[in-house]
N, C-alpha and C positions, 0 to 999 in steps of 0.2 A: 361257521361251521357246526354240522348239527353231529358226528360222530367219528370217534377215534379208534383207532384198532392197535392193541397193545401185543408183541407177540411177546407167549409166556416158555421161558425155558426151565428146564432144573437143574441147577448146580451141583450134583449129588457129592461133589468133594467137599463144598460148602455147607450142604444140606440145606439149602435154600432154593425158591422160585425167585427167579428175575424178570421183572417186568422191563418192556422196554416199548417207545414210541418214538420216532421220529418227526418232528415238528416241520411242515413245508415252508413256512414263515421262518425255520431257524430255530437251533436248539433242538430241545425234544424233553423227552422223561427217561428216567430208569430209576427204576424203586427195586425193592429185595423183599421177602420177609418169609419166615421160618415155616409158613403154611398156607392153604390156598386162602383159610378166613382173613388171614393178617395181611396176608398180601390184596385184597379187595379191599381193605380200608388204607392200607399204604395206595393205593392208586387215585382213591379218591380223594385221599388228601393231595397226593401228589398234582394231580389233576385242577382242583380247584386253586393252589398255591400257582403253577403255571397260568392259569387264566386270572387269574386276580385282578388283572388290568383289561380284559377284555372279554367277551361273550363266551363264554364255557359252553364245551357241547353238551348235550343233552343226552347220549347214550355212548358207553364206552363198550365194545366187542373184545371179547379175548381168544386170541388164537395161539392155541399150545402147539408148539414144535411135537411136542412127544405126549402120547397121552398120562394123565397124573395116576397114579396109584396111591389110592387112601388106604392107609392103613386101620382096622377095625379094632386089633385088638393089643 
């Protein structure tokens, strides 16, 4: 597997971004974080753990269900 695509949603009530991916061989990954930069780190760690005993994908793409809004101030 060379690429996986995570679906990204923002849970406004919990104030977190949630990333999920369903593994076609069974199981999957779901992780969350309060910021996009934290989410990127959480996805990387989760992918490494999920693929610890088999070849990991070389690329991860993110599909945002809604466009994120970044607060600058």
